[in-house]
C-alpha positions as CSV (number, residue, x, y, z in Angstrom):
1,X,94.1,88.4,15.2
2,X,97.9,88.5,14.8
3,X,99.2,89.3,11.2
4,X,102.7,88.6,9.9
5,X,104.3,90.4,7.0
6,X,105.4,88.1,4.2
7,X,108.9,88.8,2.9
8,X,109.1,88.0,-0.8
9,X,111.6,85.2,-0.2
10,X,109.5,83.2,2.4
11,X,107.1,80.6,1.0
12,X,103.4,81.2,1.9
13,X,103.1,77.8,3.7
14,X,105.9,78.7,6.2
15,X,104.1,82.0,6.9
16,X,101.0,80.2,7.8
17,X,102.9,77.7,10.0
18,X,104.7,80.5,11.8
19,X,101.5,82.4,12.4
20,X,99.9,79.3,13.9
21,X,102.8,78.7,16.3
22,X,102.7,82.4,17.4
23,X,99.0,82.1,18.1
24,X,99.5,78.9,20.1
25,X,102.2,80.6,22.2
26,X,100.0,83.6,22.9
27,X,97.1,81.4,23.9
28,X,99.3,79.3,26.2
29,X,100.8,82.3,28.0
30,X,100.2,82.2,31.7
31,X,97.2,84.3,32.6
32,X,98.0,86.9,35.2
33,X,95.8,87.6,38.2
34,X,95.5,91.0,39.9
35,X,97.1,91.7,43.3
36,X,93.9,90.9,45.2
37,X,93.9,91.7,49.0
38,X,93.0,89.1,51.6
39,X,89.8,90.0,53.4
40,X,90.6,89.6,57.1
41,X,86.9,90.1,57.9
42,X,86.3,86.6,56.7
43,X,88.5,85.0,59.5
44,X,85.5,83.8,61.5
45,X,83.0,83.6,58.7
46,X,84.9,82.4,55.6
47,X,83.2,81.0,52.5
48,X,83.2,77.3,52.7
49,X,83.8,75.2,49.5
50,X,81.0,72.7,48.8
51,X,83.5,70.6,46.9
52,X,87.2,70.7,46.1
53,X,88.5,69.0,43.0
54,X,92.1,68.6,41.9
55,X,93.1,68.3,38.2
56,X,96.4,67.5,36.5
57,X,97.4,69.5,33.4
58,X,100.9,68.6,32.4
59,X,101.6,71.2,29.7
60,X,99.6,74.2,31.0
61,X,101.8,77.3,31.5
62,X,99.9,78.4,34.6
63,X,100.8,75.2,36.6
64,X,100.5,71.4,36.5
65,X,97.9,71.1,39.2
66,X,94.6,73.0,39.3
67,X,92.6,73.2,42.5
68,X,88.9,74.0,41.9
69,X,86.7,75.1,44.8
70,X,83.0,75.2,44.3
71,X,81.6,78.0,46.6
72,X,78.3,78.3,44.7
73,X,77.3,81.1,42.5
74,X,77.2,84.5,44.2
75,X,78.9,83.4,47.4
76,X,82.0,85.3,46.6
77,X,81.6,88.7,45.0
78,X,84.0,89.4,42.2
79,X,86.2,87.3,40.0
80,X,89.1,86.9,42.3
81,X,89.5,85.6,45.9
82,X,92.7,85.7,47.9
83,X,93.7,83.4,50.7
84,X,96.8,82.8,52.8
85,X,98.4,79.4,52.6
86,X,101.3,78.7,55.0
87,X,102.2,82.4,55.2
88,X,101.9,82.9,51.4
89,X,99.1,84.6,49.5
90,X,97.3,82.7,46.7
91,X,94.7,84.3,44.4
92,X,91.9,82.1,43.1
93,X,90.0,83.1,39.9
94,X,86.5,82.7,38.5
95,X,87.1,84.7,35.3
96,X,87.3,81.8,32.8
97,X,91.0,82.1,32.3
98,X,94.2,80.5,33.6
99,X,92.6,77.0,34.1
100,X,89.3,78.3,35.3
101,X,86.6,76.6,33.2
102,X,83.6,79.0,33.3
103,X,83.5,82.6,34.2
104,X,81.1,83.5,37.1
105,X,80.0,80.0,38.0
106,X,81.2,80.2,41.6
107,X,84.0,77.6,41.0
108,X,87.2,79.4,41.8
109,X,90.5,77.9,40.4
110,X,94.1,78.3,41.3
111,X,97.1,76.8,39.5
112,X,100.0,75.2,41.4
113,X,103.3,73.9,40.3
114,X,103.8,70.7,42.2
115,X,106.0,67.6,42.1
116,X,103.6,65.2,40.6
117,X,105.2,62.1,42.0
118,X,105.0,63.4,45.5
119,X,101.5,64.8,45.0
120,X,100.0,61.5,43.6
121,X,101.6,59.6,46.5
122,X,100.1,61.9,49.0
123,X,96.7,61.9,47.4
124,X,96.6,58.1,47.4
125,X,97.9,57.7,51.0
126,X,95.9,60.5,52.6
127,X,92.6,59.7,50.9
128,X,92.7,56.1,52.1
129,X,93.8,57.0,55.6
130,X,91.3,59.9,55.8
131,X,88.4,57.7,54.9
132,X,89.4,55.1,57.5
133,X,89.7,57.7,60.2
134,X,86.5,59.6,59.3
135,X,84.6,56.3,59.4
136,X,86.1,55.5,62.8
137,X,85.4,58.8,64.6
138,X,82.3,60.8,65.2
139,X,81.2,63.5,62.7
140,X,80.2,67.0,63.9
141,X,78.4,69.9,62.2
142,X,78.9,72.8,64.5
143,X,78.5,71.5,68.0
144,X,76.1,68.7,67.1
145,X,77.2,65.1,66.5
146,X,75.6,63.7,63.3
147,X,75.6,60.3,61.5
148,X,78.5,59.7,59.2
149,X,77.7,61.5,55.9
150,X,77.1,59.3,52.9
151,X,79.8,61.3,51.1
152,X,82.4,59.8,53.4
153,X,81.1,56.3,53.0
154,X,81.2,56.8,49.2
155,X,84.8,58.1,49.0
156,X,86.6,56.3,46.2
157,X,90.3,55.4,46.2
158,X,92.6,57.6,44.3
159,X,93.2,56.5,40.7
160,X,96.6,57.7,39.6
161,X,96.1,56.6,36.0
162,X,92.9,58.6,35.6
163,X,94.4,61.6,37.4
164,X,97.4,61.7,35.1
165,X,95.0,61.7,32.1
166,X,93.4,64.9,33.4
167,X,90.4,63.4,35.2
168,X,89.5,65.7,38.2
169,X,89.8,64.0,41.6
170,X,87.4,65.1,44.4
171,X,88.7,65.7,47.9
172,X,86.4,65.4,50.9
173,X,87.2,67.8,53.7
174,X,90.7,68.3,54.8
175,X,93.3,65.9,53.5
176,X,95.3,65.2,56.6
177,X,96.5,62.2,58.6
178,X,95.3,63.2,62.1
179,X,96.5,61.7,65.3
180,X,94.0,59.5,67.0
181,X,95.2,59.7,70.6
182,X,94.4,63.2,71.8
183,X,93.9,63.0,75.6
184,X,90.9,64.9,76.9
185,X,92.2,64.7,80.5
186,X,95.8,65.9,79.6
187,X,95.2,68.3,76.7
188,X,91.6,69.6,76.6
189,X,89.8,69.7,79.9
190,X,92.2,69.5,82.8
191,X,90.4,68.7,86.1
192,X,92.8,66.3,87.7
193,X,93.1,67.1,91.4
194,X,96.9,66.9,91.4
195,X,96.9,69.6,88.8
196,X,94.1,72.0,89.9
197,X,95.3,71.7,93.5
198,X,99.0,71.8,92.8
199,X,100.7,73.0,96.0
200,X,103.0,75.3,94.1
201,X,100.7,76.8,91.5
202,X,97.3,77.0,93.2
203,X,95.9,78.0,96.6
204,X,93.7,76.8,99.4
205,X,92.7,80.1,101.1
206,X,91.9,78.5,104.5
207,X,95.1,76.5,104.9
208,X,97.4,77.3,102.0
209,X,96.8,80.9,101.0
210,X,98.8,82.2,98.0
211,X,98.6,85.1,95.6
212,X,101.8,84.2,93.7
213,X,101.2,80.7,92.4
214,X,100.9,80.8,88.6
215,X,97.3,79.5,88.6
216,X,95.9,81.3,91.6
217,X,93.1,83.8,91.3
218,X,95.3,86.4,92.9
219,X,98.2,86.0,90.5
220,X,96.0,86.0,87.4
221,X,94.2,89.1,88.6
222,X,97.6,90.8,89.5
223,X,99.0,90.1,86.0
224,X,95.7,91.3,84.5
225,X,95.9,94.6,86.4
226,X,99.6,94.9,85.5
227,X,100.2,97.9,87.7
228,X,103.5,98.9,86.1
229,X,101.6,99.4,82.8
230,X,98.2,100.5,84.0
231,X,98.9,102.3,87.2
232,X,96.1,100.3,88.9
233,X,97.0,98.0,91.8
234,X,95.7,94.5,91.8
235,X,93.8,95.1,95.0
236,X,92.0,98.1,93.5
237,X,91.4,96.2,90.3
238,X,89.6,93.4,92.2
239,X,87.7,95.8,94.5
240,X,86.4,97.7,91.5
241,X,85.2,94.4,89.9
242,X,83.5,93.2,93.1
243,X,81.8,96.6,93.4
244,X,79.8,96.0,90.2
245,X,77.5,93.7,92.1
246,X,76.5,96.3,94.6
247,X,74.7,98.8,92.4
248,X,72.3,98.7,89.5
249,X,74.1,99.1,86.2
250,X,72.5,99.8,82.8
251,X,74.3,98.0,80.0
252,X,73.1,98.7,76.5
253,X,69.8,99.8,77.9
254,X,69.4,96.5,79.8
255,X,69.4,97.0,83.6
256,X,71.8,94.6,85.4
257,X,70.4,94.7,88.9
258,X,72.5,94.8,92.0
259,X,72.9,91.6,94.0
260,X,73.9,92.7,97.5
261,X,74.2,89.1,98.7
262,X,77.6,89.5,97.0
263,X,78.7,91.5,100.1
264,X,77.5,89.0,102.7
265,X,78.6,85.8,100.8
266,X,81.9,86.9,99.2
267,X,83.1,90.3,100.2
268,X,82.5,90.3,103.9
269,X,84.2,86.9,104.6
270,X,87.1,87.9,102.4
271,X,87.7,91.3,104.1
272,X,87.5,89.5,107.5
273,X,90.0,86.9,106.3
274,X,92.2,89.8,105.2
275,X,92.5,91.0,108.8
276,X,89.6,93.4,109.5
277,X,87.3,92.5,112.4
278,X,83.7,91.7,111.5
279,X,82.2,94.8,113.0
280,X,84.7,97.3,111.6
281,X,83.2,97.9,108.2
282,X,79.9,97.9,106.3
283,X,78.7,97.5,102.8
284,X,79.3,101.3,102.4
285,X,83.0,101.5,103.5
286,X,84.4,98.0,103.0
287,X,86.7,99.3,100.2
288,X,88.7,101.2,102.8
289,X,89.9,97.9,104.3
290,X,92.6,95.7,103.0
291,X,91.7,92.9,100.6
292,X,94.4,90.2,100.7
293,X,94.5,88.4,97.3
294,X,96.2,85.5,98.9
295,X,92.9,84.9,100.8
296,X,90.8,85.1,97.6
297,X,87.8,82.7,98.1
298,X,88.2,81.0,94.7
299,X,89.3,77.5,93.9
300,X,90.6,76.4,90.5
301,X,88.5,73.6,89.1
302,X,89.7,73.4,85.4
303,X,92.2,74.6,82.9
304,X,90.7,74.4,79.4
305,X,92.2,74.4,75.9
306,X,89.9,76.2,73.5
307,X,92.0,76.3,70.3
308,X,88.7,75.1,68.7
309,X,87.5,78.7,68.9
310,X,90.2,79.9,66.4
311,X,89.5,81.5,63.1
312,X,90.4,80.3,59.6
313,X,94.2,80.9,59.1
314,X,93.6,81.5,55.4
315,X,92.4,85.0,56.1
316,X,94.4,85.9,59.2
317,X,95.6,84.6,62.6
318,X,94.0,87.4,64.5
319,X,92.0,84.8,66.5
320,X,94.0,81.8,67.6
321,X,91.5,80.6,70.1
322,X,91.5,80.8,73.9
323,X,92.9,79.3,77.0
324,X,90.6,79.3,80.1
325,X,90.8,79.0,83.8
326,X,87.6,78.0,85.7
327,X,87.3,79.0,89.3
328,X,84.5,78.2,91.8
329,X,83.6,80.6,94.6
330,X,84.1,79.4,98.2
331,X,82.4,80.1,101.5
332,X,84.5,81.4,104.4
333,X,84.9,77.7,105.4
334,X,86.4,77.0,101.9
335,X,83.5,74.9,100.7
336,X,81.8,75.5,97.4
337,X,79.4,78.5,97.7
338,X,75.8,77.5,96.9
339,X,72.5,79.1,97.6
340,X,70.9,77.2,95.9
341,X,73.2,77.1,92.9
342,X,77.0,77.8,92.6
343,X,79.1,80.7,91.5
344,X,81.9,80.2,89.0
345,X,84.3,82.7,87.5
346,X,85.9,82.0,84.1
347,X,89.0,83.8,82.8
348,X,89.0,83.5,79.0
349,X,92.3,84.5,77.5
350,X,93.0,85.0,73.8
351,X,96.0,83.1,72.5
352,X,98.5,85.8,71.5
353,X,99.8,83.9,68.4
354,X,99.7,85.5,65.0
355,X,101.4,83.0,62.7
356,X,100.0,79.7,61.4
357,X,103.0,77.6,62.1
358,X,103.3,79.0,65.6
359,X,99.7,78.0,66.2
360,X,100.4,74.5,65.1
361,X,103.4,74.3,67.4
362,X,101.4,75.6,70.3
363,X,98.8,72.9,69.6
364,X,101.6,70.3,69.5
365,X,102.6,71.4,73.0
366,X,99.1,70.8,74.3
367,X,99.0,67.4,72.5
368,X,102.4,66.3,73.8
369,X,101.1,66.6,77.4
370,X,99.7,63.1,76.9
371,X,103.2,61.7,77.4
372,X,103.5,63.0,80.9
373,X,101.8,61.6,84.0
374,X,98.8,63.8,85.0
375,X,99.7,65.9,88.1
376,X,103.3,64.9,88.0
377,X,105.9,67.7,88.5
378,X,106.9,67.3,84.9
379,X,103.3,67.6,83.7
380,X,102.4,70.6,85.8
381,X,105.6,72.4,84.7
382,X,104.9,71.7,81.1
383,X,101.3,72.9,81.4
384,X,102.4,76.1,83.2
385,X,104.8,76.8,80.3
386,X,101.7,76.6,78.0
387,X,99.5,78.8,80.1
388,X,102.2,81.3,80.7
389,X,102.0,82.1,76.9
390,X,98.6,83.7,77.4
391,X,98.1,84.3,81.2
392,X,101.1,86.3,82.3
393,X,101.5,90.0,82.5
394,X,102.4,91.6,79.1
395,X,101.3,88.5,77.2
396,X,99.7,90.8,74.7
397,X,101.4,94.3,74.9
398,X,99.1,96.0,72.4
399,X,95.9,95.2,74.4
400,X,94.5,96.9,77.5
401,X,96.9,96.5,80.4
402,X,99.0,94.3,78.2
403,X,96.8,91.4,79.1
404,X,95.6,88.7,76.7
405,X,92.3,88.4,78.5
406,X,89.3,88.4,76.1
407,X,86.7,88.5,78.8
408,X,85.8,87.3,82.3
409,X,82.5,85.6,82.7
410,X,80.6,84.9,85.9
411,X,78.0,82.2,86.2
412,X,76.0,82.2,89.4
413,X,72.8,81.2,91.1
414,X,74.3,81.7,94.6
415,X,73.6,85.4,94.9
416,X,70.0,85.5,93.9
417,X,67.3,84.3,91.5
418,X,67.2,83.8,88.6
419,X,70.5,82.3,87.4
420,X,72.6,85.0,86.0
421,X,75.7,85.2,83.7
422,X,77.7,88.5,83.4
423,X,80.6,89.4,81.2
424,X,83.5,91.8,81.9
425,X,86.1,93.5,79.7
426,X,89.1,95.8,80.5
427,X,88.4,99.4,79.8
428,X,91.5,100.7,77.9
429,X,91.0,104.2,79.5
430,X,90.4,103.4,83.1
431,X,92.3,100.0,83.0
432,X,89.5,98.5,85.1
433,X,87.1,95.7,84.5
434,X,83.6,96.9,83.5
435,X,80.3,95.2,82.8
436,X,79.7,94.7,79.1
437,X,77.1,93.0,77.0
438,X,76.7,89.2,77.0
439,X,77.5,88.0,73.4
440,X,75.0,86.4,71.1
441,X,72.1,87.0,73.5
442,X,69.5,89.8,73.3
443,X,68.0,91.4,76.4
444,X,65.5,89.0,78.0
445,X,62.6,91.3,77.2
446,X,62.8,89.8,73.7
447,X,62.3,86.3,74.9
448,X,58.8,85.0,75.3
449,X,60.0,82.3,77.7
450,X,61.5,84.8,80.1
451,X,58.9,87.6,80.4
452,X,57.7,87.9,83.9
453,X,53.9,87.5,84.4
454,X,52.0,90.8,83.8
455,X,54.6,92.4,81.5
456,X,53.9,92.5,77.8
457,X,56.3,90.5,75.7
458,X,58.4,92.4,73.2
459,X,59.5,89.5,71.1
460,X,58.4,90.3,67.6
461,X,61.6,92.2,66.9
462,X,63.6,89.2,67.9
463,X,61.5,86.8,65.9
464,X,61.7,89.0,62.8
465,X,65.5,89.2,63.2
466,X,65.8,85.4,63.5
467,X,63.5,84.9,60.4
468,X,65.5,87.4,58.4
469,X,68.8,85.8,59.3
470,X,67.7,82.2,59.4
471,X,70.1,81.0,56.7
472,X,73.2,82.3,58.6
473,X,71.8,81.2,62.0
474,X,71.4,77.6,60.9
475,X,75.0,77.7,59.7
476,X,76.1,79.4,63.0
477,X,77.4,82.4,61.1
478,X,75.2,85.0,62.7
479,X,76.2,87.8,65.0
480,X,73.5,89.2,67.3
481,X,73.8,92.9,66.8
482,X,74.2,95.4,69.6
483,X,71.3,97.4,68.3
484,X,68.5,97.0,65.8
485,X,67.9,100.4,64.3
486,X,67.9,102.8,67.2
487,X,66.8,100.2,69.8
488,X,69.3,98.4,71.9
489,X,69.1,94.6,71.3
490,X,72.1,92.8,72.9
491,X,71.6,92.0,76.6
492,X,73.6,93.2,79.6
493,X,73.2,89.9,81.4
494,X,71.9,86.4,80.7
495,X,69.1,84.9,82.7
496,X,67.5,81.5,82.5
497,X,63.7,81.6,83.1
498,X,60.6,80.0,81.6
499,X,62.2,76.8,80.3
500,X,65.7,78.1,79.9
501,X,65.5,78.5,76.2
502,X,64.8,81.2,73.6
503,X,61.6,81.3,71.7
504,X,58.9,83.6,70.5
505,X,55.1,83.1,70.4
506,X,53.9,80.0,68.5
507,X,54.5,80.3,64.8
508,X,56.5,83.6,65.0
509,X,59.8,81.9,64.2
510,X,59.2,80.0,61.0
511,X,62.3,77.8,60.9
512,X,62.6,75.4,63.9
513,X,66.3,74.8,63.2
514,X,67.0,78.5,63.2
515,X,65.2,78.8,66.6
516,X,67.4,76.0,68.0
517,X,70.7,77.4,66.7
518,X,69.8,80.9,67.8
519,X,68.9,79.6,71.3
520,X,71.9,77.3,71.5
521,X,74.3,80.2,70.8
522,X,72.9,82.2,73.7
523,X,74.4,81.8,77.2
524,X,71.1,80.8,78.7
525,X,70.3,78.3,76.0
526,X,73.7,76.6,76.0
527,X,73.7,76.4,79.8
528,X,70.1,75.5,79.9
529,X,67.3,73.7,78.0
530,X,69.0,73.3,74.7
531,X,71.7,71.1,76.2
532,X,69.8,69.9,79.3
533,X,72.5,71.5,81.5
534,X,71.7,72.7,85.0
535,X,73.6,76.0,84.6
536,X,77.2,74.8,85.0
537,X,79.1,72.9,82.3
538,X,82.0,72.5,84.7
539,X,80.4,71.7,88.1
540,X,81.3,72.4,91.7
541,X,83.7,70.2,93.6
542,X,85.1,70.3,97.2
543,X,88.8,70.1,97.7
544,X,90.1,66.7,96.9
545,X,87.5,65.9,94.2
546,X,87.5,66.6,90.4
547,X,84.8,68.9,89.0
548,X,81.9,67.0,87.4
549,X,81.3,67.7,83.7
550,X,77.9,68.2,82.1
551,X,76.5,65.9,79.5
552,X,77.0,68.5,76.8
553,X,80.7,68.0,77.2
554,X,80.7,64.2,77.9
555,X,78.0,63.1,75.5
556,X,74.2,63.5,75.6
557,X,71.2,63.4,73.3
558,X,68.6,66.1,74.0
559,X,65.2,66.4,72.4
560,X,64.6,69.9,71.1
561,X,62.4,71.6,73.7
562,X,60.1,73.0,71.0
563,X,60.2,70.6,68.0
564,X,61.3,67.4,69.8
565,X,64.0,66.8,67.2
566,X,66.9,65.0,68.9
567,X,70.2,66.7,69.1
568,X,73.4,64.9,70.1
569,X,76.3,66.7,71.8
570,X,79.7,65.4,72.8
571,X,81.8,68.5,72.8
572,X,85.0,67.1,74.2
573,X,85.0,64.4,71.5
574,X,84.6,67.3,69.0
575,X,87.5,69.1,70.5
576,X,89.6,66.0,70.3
577,X,89.1,65.9,66.6
578,X,89.8,69.6,66.3
579,X,93.1,69.5,68.1
580,X,94.2,66.7,65.8
581,X,93.4,69.0,62.9
582,X,95.4,71.8,64.5
583,X,98.5,69.5,64.2
584,X,97.8,69.5,60.4
585,X,98.0,73.2,60.0
586,X,100.7,74.7,57.7
587,X,102.2,71.3,57.0
588,X,104.3,72.5,54.1
589,X,102.2,70.4,51.8
590,X,100.9,73.4,49.8
591,X,98.0,71.6,48.1
592,X,96.7,70.1,51.3
593,X,97.2,73.3,53.3
594,X,95.1,75.1,50.6
595,X,92.3,72.5,50.9
596,X,92.2,73.0,54.7
597,X,91.7,76.8,54.2
598,X,89.0,76.2,51.7
599,X,87.0,73.8,53.9
600,X,87.7,74.8,57.5
601,X,84.6,76.4,59.1
602,X,85.4,78.1,62.4
603,X,83.1,77.3,65.3
604,X,82.1,81.0,65.7
605,X,80.5,80.5,69.1
606,X,81.3,82.0,72.4
607,X,80.9,79.0,74.6
């Protein structure tokens, strides 16, 4: 209570009035918030607001617009939560002050000072446009296409009169007017023959060898080795990588067995093409012979935009997504290597962009490719300017070898059975590629569907982990740990056997949706039974033909292999919608940029 002294010459009534005015002024003083740090660890797993409401408060000293995000009680620990909005930090509060209604209810509030005329116009326009667009395009939860939510159908028009009277207005999703003409062929999955067989940028090792074209296997490996920085020549870099198939290698306790067919099917023909006679070397001394990267038996089949793998820019831009090159392995006669299945190599580069507006501009460059004729000199030059951002030497100077490569994945059934996927990283000390764990997939000894006959299944630990983490798994927020306790868990390779899905004994996994999402996130499940894919999402193609794409990418409904629940996938349509959203990032409309941060859920998947 604030007390005022009463001089003898001041009437008591005026003292009472002055005291009331002082109290009102104190009560209306803007409530400060502490300097709360932004938690970058939430970039890939941010809290997602269940609802976002906007309320107008004309005379409040904290601001004239309040944004209220309902995360649910206990989702965010503490009374304050910081996010980055268009390069500026905002701190939301759940302390019952500064416009926040109830302390500790999980509804976090932030006050903004906005031009109300502009704000109401944007709310009216964007809400109407958004409803129309959301009703017209498919809806996805994670990778799965789902029916249009009733909440979208029930969206009501913005009522300016009610809003200006202080009635909260609910926003659904991200207020944005997305483009509707994202081209899959130009901007997302580039398989056009005139692009992937560009005579300047790609190679045909039998008739048009090249190790200098921007999109050749040899050039990408040369830039990845980056000899001036690493001291490792591109030839030695590739030889060391090939050698990994010729000996057994334990990775996190999981034995990755040698596949010596690699020598006969890939290495021997390549060394011969490089100038060494067939009888002049063996599997034991082939590395003493030259290996001409211009004769690399690999054919580019696709250039892929994976900005959809980015994190939530409200916490950092440490993950801006990926750009990928897909190569198929060739025989000595330059036909796709099979035996019975193919062999693909995927270079997966991180996008070395660390600012939200730069990320939006980069997405705009991908989008603008639609205005150029596929395979034309202008298109190919514009696409190379995009890929040079992530694929060239020193694209990411702080990373090993200065390369932006996140990982190389190989996917093959041509060297032996069963189908096998491997993953490689660059070792910062040796500057060479090395075998690492496959992400989100335990060793196959934990999968009841992959245990060879006669070996006891060891799946209880996997089932227990899935059951304990079911809530996060269903939301695709889980990370399969490297170890559980002292026992290695994450696998050193991925195999597809016994139905090509992940499961335990009947009844061990109690939530069917958790089983499905866990399996879908593994390499073998995504490339197998969960999506009805025969190993390759981007298929094999001879020269002169575009690579075929699996149903998971183009559109397919698959009955769950265990529960029979239908799951619909159309991943390229999902990526279309996502690229449209990238163009809405950091728009300068502070209110709408904030809502995007509060509602954007990263894909958080490796495939």
